[in-house]
N, C-alpha and C positions, 0 to 999 in steps of 0.2 A: 466476383464469386458472391452473385443475390442470394441473399438470405433470409428473407419474410421481408422483402423490398428492402432491407438496407445491403449494400457491399460491404464486406468486411475483411478485407486481404490482407496477406501475410500474417499471420497468428506467431508472435513471438513469447518467450516464454521469461518471466520477470522474478529473480531471486533478491531481497531485499533481507537484510538487517541492520538491530542498530543496536546503541549501548549509551545509555545517557549517565553518567554518576553526577551525583546532586553535593556541591562544596557548601562551604561556609556557611550561611544561616539557612540554606533552605533542604543541608542535609537533616532525612528527619524527620521534618515539620510531617510528612506524610504516612511513615514509619516505615520509612527503606531510603538507600542511602542510593539506590539504580533502579533503570528501569533498559530493560532489556526488550527487544522486537523481532521476531523473524515473521517472513513472510514468501508467500507465493502466489503469482498471479499470471494472466496472460496479456498481451498485447498486443490490438487488430491497428492495422494501417488502414487508416478511413480518410485518408486524404485523398479520392474521388470528390468529398465533398466542398465547397467552398471553404467554410468555416471553421469546423473540427477536422484534425489531421490523423490522431492518435487517440486511441480510447481502449483504458486501462480496469480489469478488473485484478483486484487481492484482495486478500484472504491473509491477517495477521494473526500472532498468538503472541501477547506481551504478557511480560513476567517480573517480577520482582520476591525480596523476601515474604512472602503472607499473603502475598496477590496472585492475580492470573487474570488472563480476557481474554476474546477475540475480538477480532471487529472485521467485516467486510469493507474494501473502498471503492469509490468509481472514480477516476480521475480523464479526464479530456485533455489533450493539447490543442490548441488554438495557433 
């Protein structure tokens, strides 16, 4: 299915999450002892091209005690 000259086939959704707990001398250095992340994205099969086989766009929300933020990531598999 061409889309503006780019073939992106078979989109799939991606859900990700992570939780990091800092231990030892790292605990509390940044003002918190843990950092959690939740993300949602979409991945396209771009294997019609010779080099890039998958392309993923993910939005993430990160949070810890007293801090929070968002990010957008772009990833490609070769």
